[in-house]
VOLO-696534 format. One record per residue (C-alpha): x, y, z; residue in one letter. Coordinates in steps of 0.001 Angstrom, whole numbers, always signed. Layout:
<pts>
PT         u         v         w   residuo
PT         X         Y         Z         A
...
</pts>
This chain:
<pts>
PT         u         v         w   residuo
PT     -7250    +33464     -2157         M
PT     -3673    +34842     -3660         T
PT     -2781    +34170     -7293         T
PT      -573    +32189     -6375         Q
PT     -3226    +29688     -3929         A
PT     -5201    +29368     -7539         A
PT     -2379    +28570     -9756         R
PT     -2410    +24796    -10905         L
PT      +146    +22631    -11121         S
PT      +323    +19098    -13038         K
PT      -703    +17178     -9644         S
PT     -3209    +20024     -8819         R
PT     -4973    +18942    -12472         F
PT     -4671    +15616    -12158         V
PT     -6128    +15885     -8548         T
PT     -9103    +17609    -10227         G
PT     -9994    +15363    -12678         C
PT    -10393    +12797    -10134         Q
PT    -12506    +15335     -7909         C
PT    -13104    +19145     -7721         H
PT    -14269    +18545     -4209         K
PT    -10659    +17004     -3745         L
PT     -8816    +19768     -5127         L
PT    -10659    +22278     -3380         W
PT     -9789    +21206      -231         W
PT     -6075    +20365     -1157         T
PT     -5798    +23966     -2438         V
PT     -7591    +25944      +361         H
PT     -6517    +23586     +3424         E
PT     -2896    +22692     +2297         P
PT     -2506    +22091     +6011         D
PT     -5354    +19543     +6545         A
PT     -4180    +16739     +8563         V
PT     -5232    +14290     +5767         E
PT     -3112    +15751     +3566         L
PT      +202    +14919     +5815         Q
PT     +1945    +12221     +4499         P
PT     +2969     +9220     +7213         D
PT     +5327     +6817     +6829         K
PT     +4438     +4701     +3999         V
PT     +3051     +7482     +2027         L
PT     +6425     +9748     +2404         Q
PT     +8275     +6069     +1461         D
PT     +6546     +6123     -1549         L
PT     +7234     +9452     -2374         F
PT    +10766     +8867     -1251         D
PT    +10971     +5896     -3663         Q
PT     +9518     +7834     -6810         G
PT    +12367    +10624     -6493         R
PT    +14524     +7682     -6343         Q
PT    +13340     +5793     -9722         V
PT    +13228     +9401    -11399         G
PT    +17051    +10040    -10436         E
PT    +18046     +6349    -12012         V
PT    +15980     +7535    -14649         A
PT    +17833    +10190    -15766         R
PT    +21029     +8306    -16133         T
PT    +19185     +6688    -19340         R
PT    +19897    +10433    -21315         Y
PT    +23409    +11534    -21326         P
PT    +24339    +15122    -21608         G
PT    +20526    +16230    -19855         G
PT    +20514    +18943    -17762         V
PT    +18002    +19205    -14502         L
PT    +16637    +22493    -13518         I
PT    +17838    +21966     -9985         D
PT    +16230    +25239     -8426         L
PT    +13428    +24926     -5456         P
PT    +10100    +24565     -6643         H
PT     +8749    +27632     -5284         D
PT    +11764    +30260     -7177         A
PT     +9205    +29409    -10559         R
PT    +10420    +32266    -12625         A
PT    +14041    +31127    -12261         E
PT    +13351    +27826    -13232         R
PT    +11694    +28897    -16457         V
PT    +14211    +31006    -17550         A
PT    +17091    +28110    -16755         A
PT    +14797    +25605    -19097         T
PT    +14361    +28537    -21688         R
PT    +18101    +28828    -21366         K
PT    +18888    +24902    -21760         A
PT    +16534    +24498    -24300         L
PT    +18120    +27231    -26446         D
PT    +21676    +25787    -25953         E
PT    +20942    +22525    -27437         G
PT    +20792    +20145    -24306         A
PT    +19961    +16681    -25518         P
PT    +17151    +16806    -22746         A
PT    +15834    +18260    -19731         V
PT    +15161    +16652    -16587         F
PT    +12128    +18797    -15093         E
PT    +11603    +21473    -17673         A
PT     +9882    +24022    -16111         T
PT     +6354    +26373    -18129         F
PT     +3763    +28453    -17088         I
PT      +100    +29072    -19438         A
PT     -3077    +29116    -18647         D
PT     -1837    +30022    -15113         N
PT      -674    +26690    -14644         T
PT     +2503    +25666    -13739         Y
PT     +4407    +21987    -15063         V
PT     +7642    +20617    -14361         A
PT     +8055    +17585    -16634         I
PT    +10201    +14590    -16193         D
PT    +12388    +14758    -19264         V
PT    +11667    +16685    -22095         L
PT    +14163    +15444    -24993         E
PT    +15099    +16825    -28027         K
PT    +13918    +14914    -31294         Q
PT    +14343    +16469    -34776         G
PT    +12321    +19299    -34801         D
PT    +10624    +19100    -32132         G
PT    +10786    +17081    -28287         Y
PT     +9622    +14198    -26540         R
PT     +7464    +14125    -23795         L
PT     +8483    +11328    -21266         T
PT     +6626    +11167    -17678         E
PT     +8405     +9032    -15099         V
PT     +6311     +6242    -13123         K
PT     +7666     +4107    -10505         S
PT     +4221     +1864    -11128         S
PT     +5192      -985    -12953         T
PT     +2658       -28    -16396         S
PT     +1122     +2989    -17865         Q
PT     -2456     +3183    -15901         K
PT     -5226     +5130    -17515         D
PT     -4879     +8119    -15363         E
PT     -1177     +8805    -16620         H
PT     -2812    +10514    -19356         V
PT     -4664    +13299    -17941         P
PT     -1278    +14148    -16121         D
PT      +914    +13665    -19606         V
PT     -1977    +15845    -21350         A
PT     -1717    +19004    -18969         V
PT     +2348    +18599    -19722         Q
PT     +1702    +18832    -23122         A
PT      -550    +21416    -23478         R
PT     +1691    +23995    -21041         V
PT     +4701    +23318    -22819         A
PT     +3118    +23938    -26343         A
PT     +1625    +27319    -25761         A
PT     +5189    +28007    -24106         C
PT     +6503    +27154    -28039         G
PT     +7554    +24175    -27567         V
PT     +7014    +21247    -30253         K
PT     +5944    +17738    -28722         I
PT     +6207    +15545    -31222         T
PT     +5634    +12474    -28878         A
PT     +4853    +11408    -25210         A
PT     +5583     +8291    -23611         D
PT     +5598     +6868    -20088         V
PT     +8559     +5486    -18316         L
PT     +8203     +3092    -16051         H
PT     +9179      +172    -14328         L
PT     +9399     -3089    -15994         N
PT     +7985     -5779    -14476         K
PT    +10204     -8439    -16197         E
PT    +13084     -6986    -15010         F
PT    +14960     -9200    -12058         R
PT    +17820     -8084     -9991         H
PT    +20876     -7081    -10755         P
PT    +21182     -7194    -14311         D
PT    +18379     -8996    -16144         S
PT    +17277     -6842    -19028         G
PT    +15911     -3069    -18681         D
PT    +15051     -1229    -15684         L
PT    +12595      +488    -17312         F
PT     +9504       +88    -19770         A
PT     +8758     +2561    -21932         R
PT     +5132     +2959    -23110         T
PT     +3491     +5384    -25729         D
PT      +986     +7883    -25087         V
PT      +946     +9995    -28027         T
PT     -2630     +8513    -29164         G
PT     -4229     +9035    -26182         P
PT     -2631    +12310    -24823         V
PT     -3261    +13348    -28613         A
PT     -7113    +12638    -28004         A
PT     -7098    +13857    -24582         F
PT     -5594    +17353    -25165         L
PT     -9046    +18797    -26541         P
PT     -9761    +18718    -23240         Q
PT     -7424    +20213    -21167         V
PT     -8239    +23946    -21552         P
PT    -11528    +23402    -20602         D
PT    -10543    +21678    -17224         E
PT     -8273    +24233    -16605         I
PT    -11153    +26956    -16925         A
PT    -13583    +25001    -14842         R
PT    -11174    +24215    -11883         Q
PT    -10107    +27607    -11661         R
PT    -13209    +29014    -11684         E
PT    -14376    +26103     -8909         M
PT    -11350    +27327     -7129         L
PT    -12406    +30873     -6928         A
PT    -15341    +30173     -5751         G
PT    -16633    +27758     -2130         P
PT    -16485    +24372     -1633         L
PT    -18465    +22623     -4461         P
PT    -21066    +19935     -3975         D
PT    -19882    +16784     -5497         V
PT    -21906    +13637     -4552         P
PT    -19461    +10411     -3272         I
PT    -19045     +8026     -6256         G
PT    -16223     +6009     -8030         A
PT    -13540     +8895     -7686         Q
PT    -13900     +8728     -3441         C
PT    -11141     +5801     -4607         F
PT    -10528     +5614     -8147         E
PT     -7750     +6061     -9457         P
PT     -6817     +5964     -5579         R
PT     -8638     +6496     -2459         E
PT     -9365    +10073     -1650         C
PT     -7607    +11396     +1959         P
PT    -10620    +12862     +2887         F
PT    -13211    +10361     +2563         I
PT    -14065    +10268     +5663         G
PT    -15568    +13908     +5221         R
PT    -17536    +12876     +3024         C
PT    -18295     +8947     +4212         W
PT    -19862     +9185     +7610         P
PT    -18599     +5924     +9102         H
PT    -20333     +4592    +12259         G
PT    -20381     +1019    +13268         P
PT    -23619      +844    +11437         E
PT    -22669     +2409     +8140         H
PT    -23171       +99     +4920         I
PT    -19633       -29     +4278         G
PT    -18923     -2145     +7505         N
PT    -21003     -4767     +5330         L
PT    -18521     -7958     +5851         A
PT    -17398     -8401     +2550         G
PT    -19017     -5130      +390         V
PT    -16153     -3155     -1081         G
PT    -15850      +806     -2038         P
PT    -17827      -228     -5509         K
PT    -20188     -1870     -3677         K
PT    -20752      +572     -1253         T
PT    -21034     +3386     -3252         V
PT    -24129     +1492     -5563         A
PT    -25358     +1335     -1869         Y
PT    -25575     +5357      -813         L
PT    -26817     +6048     -4319         Q
PT    -29776     +3891     -3427         R
PT    -30189     +5776      -200         G
PT    -29012     +2856     +2116         I
PT    -26730     +4386     +4221         T
PT    -27289     +2209     +7106         S
PT    -27005     -1556     +7346         I
PT    -30679     -1604     +8766         S
PT    -31663      +172     +6208         D
PT    -30815     -2654     +4238         L
PT    -33914     -4352     +2472         P
PT    -35571     -7340     +3567         R
PT    -35337     -8831      +341         T
PT    -31726     -8020      -901         E
PT    -29424    -11014     -1676         K
PT    -26724    -11573     +1032         L
PT    -24296    -14182      +980         N
PT    -23431    -16182     +4408         F
PT    -20972    -14229     +6168         T
PT    -23526    -10804     +5667         Q
PT    -26190    -13048     +7483         K
PT    -24091    -14283    +10652         R
PT    -23549    -10250    +10536         Q
PT    -26910     -9704    +10584         L
PT    -27884    -12117    +13366         K
PT    -25006    -11098    +15368         A
PT    -25988     -7281    +14912         M
PT    -29643     -7648    +15589         A
PT    -29183     -9934    +18328         Q
PT    -26271     -7436    +20086         G
PT    -23875    -11027    +20651         R
PT    -21133    -13192    +19177         I
PT    -22841    -15763    +16775         V
PT    -21071    -19039    +16592         V
PT    -21856    -21633    +13798         E
PT    -21896    -25605    +15060         P
PT    -19301    -25959    +12220         T
PT    -16671    -24596    +14607         L
PT    -15592    -27692    +16213         A
PT    -15234    -29347    +12880         G
PT    -13063    -26694    +11664         E
PT    -10620    -26656    +14620         L
PT    -10327    -30475    +13867         E
PT     -7267    -29567    +11932         R
PT     -5202    -27890    +14593         F
PT     -4130    -29899    +16573         G
PT      -533    -31706    +17281         G
PT     +2281    -29552    +17805         R
PT     +1178    -26149    +16720         L
PT     +3200    -23408    +15432         G
PT     +2067    -19936    +14836         F
PT     +4202    -18233    +12012         L
PT     +4490    -14336    +11163         D
PT     +6388    -12604     +8313         F
PT     +7063     -8792     +8047         E
PT     +8323     -8214     +4811         T
PT    +10192     -4947     +2488         I
PT     +8922     -3903      -861         I
PT    +11265     -1598     -2933         R
PT    +10562       +31     -6231         A
PT    +14210      -603     -7775         I
PT    +14644     -3867     -6363         P
PT    +17360     -4727     -3782         V
PT    +18437     -8763     -4162         W
PT    +18898    -11225     -6512         P
PT    +16178    -12526     -8744         G
PT    +14210     -9867     -6907         M
PT    +11293     -7903     -9360         A
PT    +10553     -4360     -9159         P
PT     +8062     -3884     -6040         W
PT     +8388     -7919     -5064         Q
PT     +7673     -8576     -1252         Q
PT    +10901    -10496      +481         A
PT    +10789    -11317     +3912         A
PT    +13041    -10270     +6081         A
PT    +11548    -10941     +9570         Q
PT     +9837    -13929    +11148         F
PT     +8273    -14470    +14179         S
PT     +7307    -17844    +15491         Y
PT     +5720    -19662    +18474         H
PT     +5099    -23504    +19020         E
PT     +3131    -24955    +21511         R
PT     +4978    -27601    +23565         Q
PT     +3679    -30742    +24765         P
PT     +3213    -29538    +28746         D
PT     +1199    -26284    +27225         G
PT     +3750    -23515    +27393         S
PT     +5166    -22051    +24665         Y
PT     +8105    -21468    +22931         T
PT     +9065    -18397    +20529         H
PT    +12170    -17728    +17871         A
PT    +12535    -14219    +15983         A
PT    +14689    -13431    +13244         F
PT    +15113     -9856    +11830         L
PT    +17682     -9333     +9269         A
PT    +20522     -6589     +9973         E
PT    +22370     -4942     +7071         G
PT    +21959     -4331     +3077         P
PT    +22679     -7946     +2424         Q
PT    +20492    -10916     +1314         D
PT    +18697    -11693     +4132         A
PT    +16583    -14517     +2285         R
PT    +19097    -16938     +3256         P
PT    +19592    -16822     +6935         P
PT    +16140    -16064     +7549         L
PT    +15301    -19257     +5811         A
PT    +17689    -21131     +7755         A
PT    +16505    -20056    +10714         A
PT    +12472    -21115    +10284         M
PT    +13780    -24553     +9083         V
PT    +14967    -24476    +12328         R
PT    +12285    -23031    +14332         A
PT     +9860    -24976    +13138         T
PT    +11459    -28136    +12205         A
PT     +8926    -29797    +15133         N
PT     +5882    -28322    +14657         A
PT     +3180    -31091    +13044         S
PT      +925    -28068    +11596         R
PT     +1751    -24249    +11450         V
PT     -1094    -21747    +11655         V
PT      -767    -18531     +9591         M
PT     -3590    -16028     +9179         Y
PT     -4319    -15905     +5586         T
PT     -2082    -17266     +2525         S
PT      +366    -14372     +3117         F
PT     +3007    -16846     +4864         E
PT     +2488    -19301     +1967         K
PT     +3265    -16851      -565         T
PT     +6393    -15856      +970         R
PT     +8345    -19864     +1587         I
PT     +7423    -20006     -2114         R
PT     +9294    -17449     -3034         E
PT    +11960    -18212     -1066         L
PT    +12221    -21945     -2281         Q
PT    +12957    -19968     -5683         R
PT    +15371    -17151     -3737         A
PT    +17174    -20167     -1058         V
PT    +17005    -23570     -4014         P
PT    +19690    -25062     -1396         E
PT    +17034    -25113     +1021         L
PT    +13675    -25499     -1639         A
PT    +13169    -29201      -230         T
PT    +12845    -28234     +4068         E
PT    +10760    -24858     +3012         L
PT     +8372    -27305      +468         A
PT     +8058    -29032     +3608         A
PT     +7386    -25901     +5527         L
PT     +4894    -25208     +3082         E
PT     +2631    -28590     +3620         A
PT     +2469    -28208     +7046         K
PT      +934    -24543     +6843         L
PT     -2826    -24223     +8269         I
PT     -4853    -21084     +7463         D
PT     -6898    -19481    +10908         L
PT     -8248    -16909     +8737         H
PT    -11526    -18785     +6733         P
PT    -12302    -20657    +10072         V
PT    -13118    -17484    +11682         V
PT    -14583    -15818     +8212         K
PT    -16400    -18921     +7908         N
PT    -17619    -19630    +12061         C
PT    -18012    -16874    +13499         V
PT    -18705    -13305    +14059         Y
PT    -18709    -10415    +16739         H
PT    -20398     -7369    +16560         P
PT    -17469     -5398    +16991         D
PT    -15623     -7348    +13905         F
PT    -17263     -4055    +11851         L
PT    -17459     -5977     +8481         G
PT    -13167     -6872     +8806         S
PT    -11719    -10080     +9391         F
PT     -8200     -8872     +9990         S
PT     -6201    -10296    +12564         L
PT     -6326     -6908    +14198         K
PT     -9818     -6049    +13562         D
PT    -10994     -9370    +15527         I
PT     -7933     -9861    +18362         L
PT     -9641     -7540    +20998         T
PT    -13423     -8246    +20232         P
PT    -12690    -11884    +20596         L
PT     -9666    -11743    +22828         V
PT    -10354     -8357    +24648         P
PT     -7442     -9191    +27313         E
PT     -5350     -8182    +24114         L
PT     -4268     -5420    +21749         T
PT     -2147     -3913    +19771         Y
PT     -2514      -697    +22082         S
PT      +703      -524    +23833         D
PT     +3109     -1198    +20558         L
PT     +4582     +1372    +18830         V
PT     +4565      -230    +15815         I
PT      +977     -1597    +14481         V
PT      +783     -1890    +10923         D
PT     +2796     -4387     +8829         G
PT     +3068     -1085     +6157         R
PT     +4792     +1069     +8703         V
PT     +6725     -2265     +9372         A
PT     +7845     -2779     +6039         S
PT     +9472      +896     +5820         V
PT    +11117      +954     +9038         E
PT    +12981     -2851     +8061         I
PT    +13510      -957     +5332         A
PT    +15163     +2056     +6881         R
PT    +17201      -425     +9238         L
PT    +18955     -2253     +6377         L
PT    +19764      +517     +3550         F
PT    +20040     +3704     +5615         V
PT    +21309     +2718     +8946         A
PT    +24585     +4375     +8761         D
PT    +22134     +8005     +8909         K
PT    +19908     +6862    +11910         I
PT    +21171     +7140    +14917         P
PT    +22736     +4213    +17296         R
PT    +19675     +4686    +20196         H
PT    +17492     +4943    +17656         E
PT    +18187     +1696    +16021         R
PT    +18149      -231    +18550         D
PT    +14458     +1334    +19958         R
PT    +13151      +508    +16070         V
PT    +14810     -3066    +16231         R
PT    +12808     -3857    +19360         Q
PT     +9602     -2281    +18228         D
PT    +10115     -4341    +14968         L
PT    +10269     -7257    +17426         L
PT     +7408     -6870    +19662         N
PT     +5223     -5859    +17098         Y
PT     +6270     -9419    +14925         C
PT     +5956    -11271    +18262         E
PT     +2531     -9542    +19194         R
PT     +1161    -11331    +15694         D
PT     +1919    -14561    +16488         T
PT      +704    -14667    +20196         W
PT     -2265    -13025    +18767         A
PT     -2860    -16265    +16862         M
PT     -1936    -18161    +19641         V
PT     -4582    -16793    +21820         K
PT     -7407    -16683    +18623         L
PT     -7140    -20198    +18522         V
PT     -7544    -21457    +22506         E
PT    -10698    -18256    +22203         R
PT    -12253    -20339    +19156         L
PT    -11485    -24054    +20719         R
PT    -13607    -22204    +23693         E
PT    -16828    -20963    +21444         L
PT    -16311    -24704    +19235         G
PT    -16580    -26312    +23035         G
PT    -13356    -27642    +23068         K
PT    -11548    -27331    +26638         S
PT     -8120    -29656    +26184         G
PT     -5761    -27208    +26196         W
PT     -4467    -25441    +28855         A
PT     -3953    -21741    +29691         N
PT      -563    -20794    +29017         P
PT      -718    -17435    +31033         G
PT     +1356    -14621    +29932         A
PT     +2715    -14121    +27125         M
PT     +6551    -15396    +27206         P
PT     +9573    -13000    +26121         R
PT    +12526    -14047    +23837         G
</pts>
């Protein structure tokens, strides 16, 4: 291993604080497929950079060390020059000590010392920020810089676009950082010694998902269909507890294990290798009658809010798909997808109110749509009455499935995509380009806010991909209700045939 590969950085140090095995793979396998950012992660990185750039405007006269990160010697020299010349603040101030490289977001002159500020795109200061700041303070101090205070500058959850208060909030972490600092030299030494050796043996535990899920979790958690992590509702913490008890498979669960009704239904379905349907299903479906609509939203979510009244990281509806069953058994379809950077919520709300006006009930899957409609009532007050009426029509299909049906191929999940193909084998998402709501959110934001940087043919393609994806979600609910009616002994609905277009 080269000296360069062995060198730590603030990000590597924080990674090592979570798990040494994670750090070893990160350093020794930098090109691992698990480390390659997908569109969602890359968007988070991009938004983080945008937050950092906006934060710098708070420090007039600040000097940015605007050099490539691999030009470390030049960055260190430029930082020293800026400090010697009395810059009021230095952005990306770079130091190397203990073979550890750090670039400090903001190093601000304060009296006879400096205040170290770490800029985060989160809406609060978190525990994991303390070792991040502490390693920077340690390295800067080792280079002769007197750190007198430390804080985290994060987004202000009370801010509302465009000018309701300060976009940022500051949390002082001087005390917690000072308390953590004595641990830093020893942890640096442990990490560097570990990196010089073979892959460490680290047992699975809470560090697999805290403070964030490890990208290499699939290497440590073999995840076949019977894996205990596929027990319905188990969650990562309980999964770790089961594994630490030596229970790796659902079939390993003791007969005396306390399970809820959903988990007992799952075990029954797995043991018998068939779908299990509760006799209560038919009664649950009685509410899904009349002129039934099916509604799904896609949203944008931006760190720095873009439309009036929005808070940092607040979701906002920018697309919907709506199917409605007609008296003759056919289905109509309506859709909306925002265009351009202007506030999409008023035209979306108007189109949705028109589309759903004749429905007696409107089906959603989980309460996501209800939450978005409530937000729209505040964002589009001129339609608040009509939107409240739509909210009153909403009916959730998710608890019907969760409480009444289990197929062995659900693998413990009740998400729409995970239950759809087991229950409706002829319908999947495999023919679509976009198959994930998070990717859809990123693509919508690209179309709305950086459309001028995207070739026209690509914009048209992405737009159609988004329309196809959202439409599939509502059509999935249509077919799911039909299938549930069959399972519940209902046969009064005609088969509407192939999914309509447009």
